[in-house]
HTML snippet that shows the backbone in 3Dmol.js (N, CA, C, O; Angstrom):
<script src="https://3Dmol.org/build/3Dmol-min.js"></script>
<div id="view" style="width:600px;height:400px;position:relative"></div>
<script>
const pdb = `
ATOM      1  N   MET A   1      43.831 171.222  66.598  1.00  0.00           N
ATOM      2  CA  MET A   1      44.905 170.475  65.964  1.00  0.00           C
ATOM      3  C   MET A   1      45.162 171.087  64.591  1.00  0.00           C
ATOM      4  O   MET A   1      44.235 171.530  63.914  1.00  0.00           O
ATOM      5  N   ASN A   2      46.409 171.108  64.198  1.00  0.00           N
ATOM      6  CA  ASN A   2      46.798 171.647  62.902  1.00  0.00           C
ATOM      7  C   ASN A   2      46.480 170.679  61.775  1.00  0.00           C
ATOM      8  O   ASN A   2      46.174 169.508  61.999  1.00  0.00           O
ATOM      9  N   ASN A   3      46.561 171.192  60.574  1.00  0.00           N
ATOM     10  CA  ASN A   3      46.406 170.356  59.388  1.00  0.00           C
ATOM     11  C   ASN A   3      47.768 169.817  58.977  1.00  0.00           C
ATOM     12  O   ASN A   3      48.808 170.348  59.367  1.00  0.00           O
ATOM     13  N   TYR A   4      47.742 168.761  58.189  1.00  0.00           N
ATOM     14  CA  TYR A   4      48.965 168.160  57.668  1.00  0.00           C
ATOM     15  C   TYR A   4      48.758 167.911  56.189  1.00  0.00           C
ATOM     16  O   TYR A   4      47.699 167.436  55.781  1.00  0.00           O
ATOM     17  N   GLN A   5      49.763 168.228  55.378  1.00  0.00           N
ATOM     18  CA  GLN A   5      49.622 168.077  53.939  1.00  0.00           C
ATOM     19  C   GLN A   5      50.917 167.569  53.322  1.00  0.00           C
ATOM     20  O   GLN A   5      52.010 168.016  53.669  1.00  0.00           O
ATOM     21  N   ILE A   6      50.765 166.614  52.391  1.00  0.00           N
ATOM     22  CA  ILE A   6      51.879 166.123  51.588  1.00  0.00           C
ATOM     23  C   ILE A   6      51.529 166.408  50.142  1.00  0.00           C
ATOM     24  O   ILE A   6      50.470 166.000  49.665  1.00  0.00           O
ATOM     25  N   GLU A   7      52.397 167.097  49.449  1.00  0.00           N
ATOM     26  CA  GLU A   7      52.184 167.358  48.023  1.00  0.00           C
ATOM     27  C   GLU A   7      52.385 166.069  47.241  1.00  0.00           C
ATOM     28  O   GLU A   7      53.334 165.330  47.505  1.00  0.00           O
ATOM     29  N   GLY A   8      51.524 165.794  46.300  1.00  0.00           N
ATOM     30  CA  GLY A   8      51.654 164.617  45.457  1.00  0.00           C
ATOM     31  C   GLY A   8      52.680 164.822  44.356  1.00  0.00           C
ATOM     32  O   GLY A   8      53.067 165.949  44.048  1.00  0.00           O
ATOM     33  N   SER A   9      53.114 163.711  43.769  1.00  0.00           N
ATOM     34  CA  SER A   9      54.020 163.751  42.617  1.00  0.00           C
ATOM     35  C   SER A   9      53.521 162.718  41.615  1.00  0.00           C
ATOM     36  O   SER A   9      52.420 162.190  41.772  1.00  0.00           O
ATOM     37  N   CYS A  10      54.306 162.425  40.597  1.00  0.00           N
ATOM     38  CA  CYS A  10      53.866 161.486  39.570  1.00  0.00           C
ATOM     39  C   CYS A  10      53.700 160.063  40.113  1.00  0.00           C
ATOM     40  O   CYS A  10      52.924 159.287  39.554  1.00  0.00           O
ATOM     41  N   ASN A  11      54.409 159.702  41.188  1.00  0.00           N
ATOM     42  CA  ASN A  11      54.248 158.361  41.747  1.00  0.00           C
ATOM     43  C   ASN A  11      53.881 158.364  43.227  1.00  0.00           C
ATOM     44  O   ASN A  11      53.875 157.312  43.865  1.00  0.00           O
ATOM     45  N   SER A  12      53.578 159.530  43.773  1.00  0.00           N
ATOM     46  CA  SER A  12      53.259 159.668  45.190  1.00  0.00           C
ATOM     47  C   SER A  12      51.931 160.403  45.357  1.00  0.00           C
ATOM     48  O   SER A  12      51.728 161.454  44.750  1.00  0.00           O
ATOM     49  N   PRO A  13      51.023 159.862  46.173  1.00  0.00           N
ATOM     50  CA  PRO A  13      49.729 160.523  46.339  1.00  0.00           C
ATOM     51  C   PRO A  13      49.819 161.785  47.190  1.00  0.00           C
ATOM     52  O   PRO A  13      50.706 161.925  48.032  1.00  0.00           O
ATOM     53  N   ALA A  14      48.884 162.697  46.951  1.00  0.00           N
ATOM     54  CA  ALA A  14      48.735 163.863  47.809  1.00  0.00           C
ATOM     55  C   ALA A  14      47.935 163.434  49.034  1.00  0.00           C
ATOM     56  O   ALA A  14      47.018 162.618  48.933  1.00  0.00           O
ATOM     57  N   VAL A  15      48.287 163.987  50.184  1.00  0.00           N
ATOM     58  CA  VAL A  15      47.585 163.660  51.427  1.00  0.00           C
ATOM     59  C   VAL A  15      47.242 164.961  52.134  1.00  0.00           C
ATOM     60  O   VAL A  15      48.089 165.839  52.294  1.00  0.00           O
ATOM     61  N   ILE A  16      45.992 165.070  52.554  1.00  0.00           N
ATOM     62  CA  ILE A  16      45.558 166.208  53.353  1.00  0.00           C
ATOM     63  C   ILE A  16      44.834 165.657  54.572  1.00  0.00           C
ATOM     64  O   ILE A  16      43.862 164.913  54.442  1.00  0.00           O
ATOM     65  N   ILE A  17      45.311 166.026  55.756  1.00  0.00           N
ATOM     66  CA  ILE A  17      44.664 165.635  57.003  1.00  0.00           C
ATOM     67  C   ILE A  17      44.133 166.909  57.647  1.00  0.00           C
ATOM     68  O   ILE A  17      44.901 167.816  57.968  1.00  0.00           O
ATOM     69  N   ASP A  18      42.822 166.975  57.835  1.00  0.00           N
ATOM     70  CA  ASP A  18      42.187 168.119  58.476  1.00  0.00           C
ATOM     71  C   ASP A  18      42.144 167.842  59.977  1.00  0.00           C
ATOM     72  O   ASP A  18      41.401 166.971  60.429  1.00  0.00           O
ATOM     73  N   GLY A  19      42.922 168.565  60.729  1.00  0.00           N
ATOM     74  CA  GLY A  19      43.036 168.341  62.162  1.00  0.00           C
ATOM     75  C   GLY A  19      41.767 168.630  62.942  1.00  0.00           C
ATOM     76  O   GLY A  19      41.553 168.046  64.004  1.00  0.00           O
ATOM     77  N   LYS A  20      40.923 169.516  62.440  1.00  0.00           N
ATOM     78  CA  LYS A  20      39.682 169.846  63.144  1.00  0.00           C
ATOM     79  C   LYS A  20      38.609 168.788  62.940  1.00  0.00           C
ATOM     80  O   LYS A  20      37.906 168.425  63.884  1.00  0.00           O
ATOM     81  N   THR A  21      38.480 168.292  61.722  1.00  0.00           N
ATOM     82  CA  THR A  21      37.413 167.340  61.418  1.00  0.00           C
ATOM     83  C   THR A  21      37.868 165.896  61.485  1.00  0.00           C
ATOM     84  O   THR A  21      37.041 164.993  61.613  1.00  0.00           O
ATOM     85  N   GLY A  22      39.178 165.660  61.400  1.00  0.00           N
ATOM     86  CA  GLY A  22      39.701 164.297  61.381  1.00  0.00           C
ATOM     87  C   GLY A  22      39.575 163.624  60.024  1.00  0.00           C
ATOM     88  O   GLY A  22      39.791 162.418  59.907  1.00  0.00           O
ATOM     89  N   ILE A  23      39.227 164.393  58.997  1.00  0.00           N
ATOM     90  CA  ILE A  23      39.075 163.831  57.654  1.00  0.00           C
ATOM     91  C   ILE A  23      40.439 163.752  56.967  1.00  0.00           C
ATOM     92  O   ILE A  23      41.216 164.707  56.970  1.00  0.00           O
ATOM     93  N   VAL A  24      40.704 162.585  56.380  1.00  0.00           N
ATOM     94  CA  VAL A  24      41.952 162.341  55.664  1.00  0.00           C
ATOM     95  C   VAL A  24      41.618 162.109  54.196  1.00  0.00           C
ATOM     96  O   VAL A  24      40.783 161.263  53.876  1.00  0.00           O
ATOM     97  N   ASN A  25      42.261 162.848  53.310  1.00  0.00           N
ATOM     98  CA  ASN A  25      42.084 162.672  51.872  1.00  0.00           C
ATOM     99  C   ASN A  25      43.406 162.217  51.260  1.00  0.00           C
ATOM    100  O   ASN A  25      44.443 162.856  51.439  1.00  0.00           O
ATOM    101  N   ILE A  26      43.348 161.095  50.529  1.00  0.00           N
ATOM    102  CA  ILE A  26      44.512 160.553  49.837  1.00  0.00           C
ATOM    103  C   ILE A  26      44.123 160.452  48.370  1.00  0.00           C
ATOM    104  O   ILE A  26      43.160 159.765  48.029  1.00  0.00           O
ATOM    105  N   SER A  27      44.864 161.132  47.498  1.00  0.00           N
ATOM    106  CA  SER A  27      44.477 161.128  46.084  1.00  0.00           C
ATOM    107  C   SER A  27      45.693 161.186  45.174  1.00  0.00           C
ATOM    108  O   SER A  27      46.766 161.653  45.556  1.00  0.00           O
ATOM    109  N   GLY A  28      45.488 160.697  43.961  1.00  0.00           N
ATOM    110  CA  GLY A  28      46.543 160.736  42.954  1.00  0.00           C
ATOM    111  C   GLY A  28      47.023 159.352  42.596  1.00  0.00           C
ATOM    112  O   GLY A  28      46.231 158.413  42.505  1.00  0.00           O
ATOM    113  N   SER A  29      48.316 159.223  42.393  1.00  0.00           N
ATOM    114  CA  SER A  29      48.932 157.972  41.988  1.00  0.00           C
ATOM    115  C   SER A  29      49.831 157.447  43.106  1.00  0.00           C
ATOM    116  O   SER A  29      50.532 158.215  43.765  1.00  0.00           O
ATOM    117  N   SER A  30      49.801 156.131  43.311  1.00  0.00           N
ATOM    118  CA  SER A  30      50.680 155.508  44.310  1.00  0.00           C
ATOM    119  C   SER A  30      51.425 154.380  43.618  1.00  0.00           C
ATOM    120  O   SER A  30      50.980 153.232  43.614  1.00  0.00           O
ATOM    121  N   ASP A  31      52.557 154.722  43.035  1.00  0.00           N
ATOM    122  CA  ASP A  31      53.309 153.795  42.198  1.00  0.00           C
ATOM    123  C   ASP A  31      54.757 153.716  42.674  1.00  0.00           C
ATOM    124  O   ASP A  31      55.690 153.910  41.895  1.00  0.00           O
ATOM    125  N   PHE A  32      54.933 153.427  43.974  1.00  0.00           N
ATOM    126  CA  PHE A  32      56.259 153.320  44.567  1.00  0.00           C
ATOM    127  C   PHE A  32      56.838 151.936  44.307  1.00  0.00           C
ATOM    128  O   PHE A  32      56.091 150.966  44.179  1.00  0.00           O
ATOM    129  N   LYS A  33      58.172 151.836  44.228  1.00  0.00           N
ATOM    130  CA  LYS A  33      58.799 150.517  44.219  1.00  0.00           C
ATOM    131  C   LYS A  33      58.664 149.899  45.598  1.00  0.00           C
ATOM    132  O   LYS A  33      58.403 148.702  45.720  1.00  0.00           O
ATOM    133  N   SER A  34      58.838 150.696  46.628  1.00  0.00           N
ATOM    134  CA  SER A  34      58.620 150.256  48.004  1.00  0.00           C
ATOM    135  C   SER A  34      57.832 151.338  48.723  1.00  0.00           C
ATOM    136  O   SER A  34      58.369 152.403  49.027  1.00  0.00           O
ATOM    137  N   ALA A  35      56.577 151.073  48.991  1.00  0.00           N
ATOM    138  CA  ALA A  35      55.683 152.058  49.586  1.00  0.00           C
ATOM    139  C   ALA A  35      55.712 152.037  51.116  1.00  0.00           C
ATOM    140  O   ALA A  35      55.032 152.839  51.756  1.00  0.00           O
ATOM    141  N   LYS A  36      56.484 151.139  51.699  1.00  0.00           N
ATOM    142  CA  LYS A  36      56.495 150.945  53.148  1.00  0.00           C
ATOM    143  C   LYS A  36      56.731 152.249  53.907  1.00  0.00           C
ATOM    144  O   LYS A  36      55.940 152.584  54.789  1.00  0.00           O
ATOM    145  N   TYR A  37      57.761 152.972  53.602  1.00  0.00           N
ATOM    146  CA  TYR A  37      58.123 154.187  54.338  1.00  0.00           C
ATOM    147  C   TYR A  37      56.996 155.220  54.282  1.00  0.00           C
ATOM    148  O   TYR A  37      56.630 155.796  55.306  1.00  0.00           O
ATOM    149  N   PHE A  38      56.446 155.455  53.090  1.00  0.00           N
ATOM    150  CA  PHE A  38      55.397 156.454  52.917  1.00  0.00           C
ATOM    151  C   PHE A  38      54.176 156.107  53.762  1.00  0.00           C
ATOM    152  O   PHE A  38      53.676 156.953  54.502  1.00  0.00           O
ATOM    153  N   TYR A  39      53.695 154.873  53.657  1.00  0.00           N
ATOM    154  CA  TYR A  39      52.466 154.501  54.343  1.00  0.00           C
ATOM    155  C   TYR A  39      52.656 154.304  55.843  1.00  0.00           C
ATOM    156  O   TYR A  39      51.714 154.529  56.603  1.00  0.00           O
ATOM    157  N   GLN A  40      53.830 153.896  56.296  1.00  0.00           N
ATOM    158  CA  GLN A  40      54.070 153.828  57.735  1.00  0.00           C
ATOM    159  C   GLN A  40      54.060 155.228  58.346  1.00  0.00           C
ATOM    160  O   GLN A  40      53.502 155.431  59.424  1.00  0.00           O
ATOM    161  N   ASN A  41      54.665 156.178  57.671  1.00  0.00           N
ATOM    162  CA  ASN A  41      54.638 157.558  58.162  1.00  0.00           C
ATOM    163  C   ASN A  41      53.224 158.125  58.131  1.00  0.00           C
ATOM    164  O   ASN A  41      52.822 158.845  59.044  1.00  0.00           O
ATOM    165  N   LEU A  42      52.479 157.808  57.100  1.00  0.00           N
ATOM    166  CA  LEU A  42      51.093 158.264  57.012  1.00  0.00           C
ATOM    167  C   LEU A  42      50.285 157.721  58.185  1.00  0.00           C
ATOM    168  O   LEU A  42      49.509 158.457  58.794  1.00  0.00           O
ATOM    169  N   SER A  43      50.459 156.453  58.506  1.00  0.00           N
ATOM    170  CA  SER A  43      49.763 155.837  59.636  1.00  0.00           C
ATOM    171  C   SER A  43      50.099 156.560  60.939  1.00  0.00           C
ATOM    172  O   SER A  43      49.211 156.820  61.751  1.00  0.00           O
ATOM    173  N   ARG A  44      51.357 156.879  61.139  1.00  0.00           N
ATOM    174  CA  ARG A  44      51.774 157.599  62.349  1.00  0.00           C
ATOM    175  C   ARG A  44      51.106 158.970  62.446  1.00  0.00           C
ATOM    176  O   ARG A  44      50.646 159.367  63.516  1.00  0.00           O
ATOM    177  N   TRP A  45      51.055 159.686  61.329  1.00  0.00           N
ATOM    178  CA  TRP A  45      50.442 161.010  61.322  1.00  0.00           C
ATOM    179  C   TRP A  45      48.946 160.929  61.609  1.00  0.00           C
ATOM    180  O   TRP A  45      48.419 161.709  62.403  1.00  0.00           O
ATOM    181  N   ILE A  46      48.266 159.991  60.966  1.00  0.00           N
ATOM    182  CA  ILE A  46      46.819 159.866  61.186  1.00  0.00           C
ATOM    183  C   ILE A  46      46.543 159.533  62.645  1.00  0.00           C
ATOM    184  O   ILE A  46      45.652 160.125  63.254  1.00  0.00           O
ATOM    185  N   ASN A  47      47.285 158.605  63.208  1.00  0.00           N
ATOM    186  CA  ASN A  47      47.077 158.242  64.605  1.00  0.00           C
ATOM    187  C   ASN A  47      47.436 159.390  65.544  1.00  0.00           C
ATOM    188  O   ASN A  47      46.762 159.579  66.557  1.00  0.00           O
ATOM    189  N   ALA A  48      48.464 160.149  65.240  1.00  0.00           N
ATOM    190  CA  ALA A  48      48.833 161.295  66.073  1.00  0.00           C
ATOM    191  C   ALA A  48      47.730 162.342  66.079  1.00  0.00           C
ATOM    192  O   ALA A  48      47.484 162.969  67.110  1.00  0.00           O
ATOM    193  N   PHE A  49      47.066 162.540  64.958  1.00  0.00           N
ATOM    194  CA  PHE A  49      45.991 163.517  64.873  1.00  0.00           C
ATOM    195  C   PHE A  49      44.752 163.063  65.622  1.00  0.00           C
ATOM    196  O   PHE A  49      43.904 163.888  65.963  1.00  0.00           O
ATOM    197  N   ASN A  50      44.630 161.779  65.885  1.00  0.00           N
ATOM    198  CA  ASN A  50      43.423 161.267  66.497  1.00  0.00           C
ATOM    199  C   ASN A  50      43.616 160.756  67.922  1.00  0.00           C
ATOM    200  O   ASN A  50      42.676 160.213  68.502  1.00  0.00           O
ATOM    201  N   LEU A  51      44.797 160.911  68.498  1.00  0.00           N
ATOM    202  CA  LEU A  51      45.008 160.486  69.876  1.00  0.00           C
ATOM    203  C   LEU A  51      44.130 161.313  70.803  1.00  0.00           C
ATOM    204  O   LEU A  51      44.137 162.543  70.753  1.00  0.00           O
ATOM    205  N   GLY A  52      43.395 160.639  71.628  1.00  0.00           N
ATOM    206  CA  GLY A  52      42.541 161.329  72.593  1.00  0.00           C
ATOM    207  C   GLY A  52      41.324 161.992  71.981  1.00  0.00           C
ATOM    208  O   GLY A  52      40.632 162.746  72.664  1.00  0.00           O
ATOM    209  N   SER A  53      41.047 161.737  70.735  1.00  0.00           N
ATOM    210  CA  SER A  53      39.915 162.359  70.057  1.00  0.00           C
ATOM    211  C   SER A  53      38.762 161.373  69.961  1.00  0.00           C
ATOM    212  O   SER A  53      38.970 160.187  69.706  1.00  0.00           O
ATOM    213  N   ASN A  54      37.558 161.860  70.165  1.00  0.00           N
ATOM    214  CA  ASN A  54      36.363 161.033  69.997  1.00  0.00           C
ATOM    215  C   ASN A  54      35.727 161.248  68.637  1.00  0.00           C
ATOM    216  O   ASN A  54      34.633 160.744  68.380  1.00  0.00           O
ATOM    217  N   LYS A  55      36.386 161.981  67.769  1.00  0.00           N
ATOM    218  CA  LYS A  55      35.849 162.270  66.450  1.00  0.00           C
ATOM    219  C   LYS A  55      35.819 161.026  65.586  1.00  0.00           C
ATOM    220  O   LYS A  55      36.681 160.153  65.690  1.00  0.00           O
ATOM    221  N   THR A  56      34.827 160.964  64.744  1.00  0.00           N
ATOM    222  CA  THR A  56      34.782 159.896  63.750  1.00  0.00           C
ATOM    223  C   THR A  56      35.846 160.179  62.715  1.00  0.00           C
ATOM    224  O   THR A  56      35.937 161.291  62.194  1.00  0.00           O
ATOM    225  N   ARG A  57      36.635 159.195  62.422  1.00  0.00           N
ATOM    226  CA  ARG A  57      37.692 159.350  61.429  1.00  0.00           C
ATOM    227  C   ARG A  57      37.142 158.948  60.065  1.00  0.00           C
ATOM    228  O   ARG A  57      36.567 157.870  59.919  1.00  0.00           O
ATOM    229  N   ILE A  58      37.312 159.795  59.087  1.00  0.00           N
ATOM    230  CA  ILE A  58      36.894 159.507  57.714  1.00  0.00           C
ATOM    231  C   ILE A  58      38.136 159.553  56.846  1.00  0.00           C
ATOM    232  O   ILE A  58      38.878 160.535  56.857  1.00  0.00           O
ATOM    233  N   ILE A  59      38.358 158.479  56.091  1.00  0.00           N
ATOM    234  CA  ILE A  59      39.507 158.427  55.191  1.00  0.00           C
ATOM    235  C   ILE A  59      38.983 158.248  53.777  1.00  0.00           C
ATOM    236  O   ILE A  59      38.412 157.210  53.443  1.00  0.00           O
ATOM    237  N   ASN A  60      39.180 159.266  52.947  1.00  0.00           N
ATOM    238  CA  ASN A  60      38.781 159.227  51.543  1.00  0.00           C
ATOM    239  C   ASN A  60      39.994 158.855  50.705  1.00  0.00           C
ATOM    240  O   ASN A  60      41.030 159.517  50.774  1.00  0.00           O
ATOM    241  N   ILE A  61      39.864 157.795  49.914  1.00  0.00           N
ATOM    242  CA  ILE A  61      40.968 157.346  49.068  1.00  0.00           C
ATOM    243  C   ILE A  61      40.511 157.390  47.616  1.00  0.00           C
ATOM    244  O   ILE A  61      39.548 156.727  47.232  1.00  0.00           O
ATOM    245  N   ARG A  62      41.214 158.176  46.824  1.00  0.00           N
ATOM    246  CA  ARG A  62      40.921 158.297  45.391  1.00  0.00           C
ATOM    247  C   ARG A  62      42.230 158.171  44.621  1.00  0.00           C
ATOM    248  O   ARG A  62      42.865 159.165  44.269  1.00  0.00           O
ATOM    249  N   LEU A  63      42.617 156.923  44.370  1.00  0.00           N
ATOM    250  CA  LEU A  63      43.871 156.672  43.669  1.00  0.00           C
ATOM    251  C   LEU A  63      43.579 156.265  42.230  1.00  0.00           C
ATOM    252  O   LEU A  63      42.788 155.356  41.979  1.00  0.00           O
ATOM    253  N   THR A  64      44.216 156.939  41.302  1.00  0.00           N
ATOM    254  CA  THR A  64      44.018 156.649  39.888  1.00  0.00           C
ATOM    255  C   THR A  64      44.942 155.549  39.390  1.00  0.00           C
ATOM    256  O   THR A  64      44.665 154.905  38.378  1.00  0.00           O
ATOM    257  N   ASP A  65      46.037 155.338  40.101  1.00  0.00           N
ATOM    258  CA  ASP A  65      47.024 154.330  39.704  1.00  0.00           C
ATOM    259  C   ASP A  65      47.660 153.804  40.978  1.00  0.00           C
ATOM    260  O   ASP A  65      48.105 154.588  41.817  1.00  0.00           O
ATOM    261  N   ILE A  66      47.708 152.466  41.137  1.00  0.00           N
ATOM    262  CA  ILE A  66      48.285 151.894  42.342  1.00  0.00           C
ATOM    263  C   ILE A  66      48.949 150.565  41.996  1.00  0.00           C
ATOM    264  O   ILE A  66      48.367 149.746  41.286  1.00  0.00           O
ATOM    265  N   ASN A  67      50.167 150.347  42.496  1.00  0.00           N
ATOM    266  CA  ASN A  67      50.879 149.095  42.213  1.00  0.00           C
ATOM    267  C   ASN A  67      50.766 148.131  43.403  1.00  0.00           C
ATOM    268  O   ASN A  67      50.173 148.468  44.428  1.00  0.00           O
ATOM    269  N   LYS A  68      51.337 146.936  43.258  1.00  0.00           N
ATOM    270  CA  LYS A  68      51.215 145.895  44.288  1.00  0.00           C
ATOM    271  C   LYS A  68      51.813 146.325  45.625  1.00  0.00           C
ATOM    272  O   LYS A  68      51.218 146.080  46.674  1.00  0.00           O
ATOM    273  N   SER A  69      52.973 146.958  45.599  1.00  0.00           N
ATOM    274  CA  SER A  69      53.602 147.394  46.840  1.00  0.00           C
ATOM    275  C   SER A  69      52.715 148.397  47.574  1.00  0.00           C
ATOM    276  O   SER A  69      52.566 148.324  48.793  1.00  0.00           O
ATOM    277  N   SER A  70      52.136 149.319  46.839  1.00  0.00           N
ATOM    278  CA  SER A  70      51.261 150.317  47.447  1.00  0.00           C
ATOM    279  C   SER A  70      49.989 149.682  48.001  1.00  0.00           C
ATOM    280  O   SER A  70      49.523 150.068  49.073  1.00  0.00           O
ATOM    281  N   VAL A  71      49.427 148.719  47.286  1.00  0.00           N
ATOM    282  CA  VAL A  71      48.232 148.025  47.774  1.00  0.00           C
ATOM    283  C   VAL A  71      48.541 147.338  49.095  1.00  0.00           C
ATOM    284  O   VAL A  71      47.780 147.443  50.057  1.00  0.00           O
ATOM    285  N   LYS A  72      49.661 146.637  49.130  1.00  0.00           N
ATOM    286  CA  LYS A  72      50.061 145.906  50.338  1.00  0.00           C
ATOM    287  C   LYS A  72      50.207 146.855  51.526  1.00  0.00           C
ATOM    288  O   LYS A  72      49.661 146.589  52.597  1.00  0.00           O
ATOM    289  N   TRP A  73      50.929 147.943  51.351  1.00  0.00           N
ATOM    290  CA  TRP A  73      51.206 148.834  52.470  1.00  0.00           C
ATOM    291  C   TRP A  73      50.027 149.726  52.811  1.00  0.00           C
ATOM    292  O   TRP A  73      49.867 150.105  53.971  1.00  0.00           O
ATOM    293  N   LEU A  74      49.207 150.071  51.847  1.00  0.00           N
ATOM    294  CA  LEU A  74      47.988 150.823  52.150  1.00  0.00           C
ATOM    295  C   LEU A  74      47.050 149.953  52.986  1.00  0.00           C
ATOM    296  O   LEU A  74      46.471 150.426  53.964  1.00  0.00           O
ATOM    297  N   LYS A  75      46.899 148.691  52.606  1.00  0.00           N
ATOM    298  CA  LYS A  75      46.070 147.756  53.368  1.00  0.00           C
ATOM    299  C   LYS A  75      46.604 147.622  54.787  1.00  0.00           C
ATOM    300  O   LYS A  75      45.838 147.697  55.747  1.00  0.00           O
ATOM    301  N   HIS A  76      47.905 147.426  54.927  1.00  0.00           N
ATOM    302  CA  HIS A  76      48.528 147.305  56.238  1.00  0.00           C
ATOM    303  C   HIS A  76      48.301 148.574  57.075  1.00  0.00           C
ATOM    304  O   HIS A  76      47.985 148.491  58.262  1.00  0.00           O
ATOM    305  N   THR A  77      48.460 149.726  56.458  1.00  0.00           N
ATOM    306  CA  THR A  77      48.262 151.005  57.140  1.00  0.00           C
ATOM    307  C   THR A  77      46.830 151.139  57.640  1.00  0.00           C
ATOM    308  O   THR A  77      46.606 151.544  58.781  1.00  0.00           O
ATOM    309  N   LEU A  78      45.859 150.800  56.794  1.00  0.00           N
ATOM    310  CA  LEU A  78      44.457 150.895  57.197  1.00  0.00           C
ATOM    311  C   LEU A  78      44.138 149.926  58.332  1.00  0.00           C
ATOM    312  O   LEU A  78      43.352 150.249  59.223  1.00  0.00           O
ATOM    313  N   GLU A  79      44.734 148.754  58.302  1.00  0.00           N
ATOM    314  CA  GLU A  79      44.537 147.789  59.393  1.00  0.00           C
ATOM    315  C   GLU A  79      45.104 148.329  60.704  1.00  0.00           C
ATOM    316  O   GLU A  79      44.474 148.187  61.752  1.00  0.00           O
ATOM    317  N   GLN A  80      46.285 148.944  60.659  1.00  0.00           N
ATOM    318  CA  GLN A  80      46.891 149.517  61.860  1.00  0.00           C
ATOM    319  C   GLN A  80      46.051 150.667  62.404  1.00  0.00           C
ATOM    320  O   GLN A  80      45.875 150.783  63.617  1.00  0.00           O
ATOM    321  N   ILE A  81      45.541 151.503  61.535  1.00  0.00           N
ATOM    322  CA  ILE A  81      44.688 152.622  61.954  1.00  0.00           C
ATOM    323  C   ILE A  81      43.418 152.080  62.604  1.00  0.00           C
ATOM    324  O   ILE A  81      42.960 152.605  63.619  1.00  0.00           O
ATOM    325  N   ASP A  82      42.856 151.032  62.018  1.00  0.00           N
ATOM    326  CA  ASP A  82      41.638 150.431  62.567  1.00  0.00           C
ATOM    327  C   ASP A  82      41.888 149.855  63.957  1.00  0.00           C
ATOM    328  O   ASP A  82      41.058 150.023  64.851  1.00  0.00           O
ATOM    329  N   LYS A  83      43.019 149.180  64.151  1.00  0.00           N
ATOM    330  CA  LYS A  83      43.354 148.626  65.463  1.00  0.00           C
ATOM    331  C   LYS A  83      43.471 149.730  66.511  1.00  0.00           C
ATOM    332  O   LYS A  83      42.976 149.586  67.629  1.00  0.00           O
ATOM    333  N   CYS A  84      44.121 150.823  66.149  1.00  0.00           N
ATOM    334  CA  CYS A  84      44.324 151.931  67.092  1.00  0.00           C
ATOM    335  C   CYS A  84      43.018 152.639  67.423  1.00  0.00           C
ATOM    336  O   CYS A  84      42.884 153.215  68.503  1.00  0.00           O
ATOM    337  N   SER A  85      42.064 152.605  66.516  1.00  0.00           N
ATOM    338  CA  SER A  85      40.814 153.329  66.745  1.00  0.00           C
ATOM    339  C   SER A  85      39.928 152.607  67.750  1.00  0.00           C
ATOM    340  O   SER A  85      38.951 153.186  68.225  1.00  0.00           O
ATOM    341  N   HIS A  86      40.239 151.369  68.083  1.00  0.00           N
ATOM    342  CA  HIS A  86      39.420 150.612  69.029  1.00  0.00           C
ATOM    343  C   HIS A  86      39.872 150.779  70.465  1.00  0.00           C
ATOM    344  O   HIS A  86      39.255 150.223  71.375  1.00  0.00           O
ATOM    345  N   TYR A  87      40.936 151.533  70.687  1.00  0.00           N
ATOM    346  CA  TYR A  87      41.443 151.726  72.060  1.00  0.00           C
ATOM    347  C   TYR A  87      40.954 153.011  72.638  1.00  0.00           C
ATOM    348  O   TYR A  87      41.278 153.338  73.779  1.00  0.00           O
TER     349      TYR A  87
END
`;
const viewer = $3Dmol.createViewer("view");
viewer.addModel(pdb, "pdb");
viewer.setStyle({}, {cartoon: {color: "spectrum"}});
viewer.zoomTo();
viewer.render();
</script>
């Protein structure tokens, strides 16, 4: 599986998904007015990388700044990933 990377910005976290190991790194600042789109797409990518895989998924989150919208959608994203990992 290939790797996936999103470059971070002043209000958007950097994301690196290692397709071989299944390790996801999210770092930087998450200060969106509406984080829904970013985190829903992130959830789709993480699940796509892990379909049919028996690998343990590790998600490292190192956010230096996070607002309420980002907290809400990051939590929702992690819950969705957790639900999918049980199938």
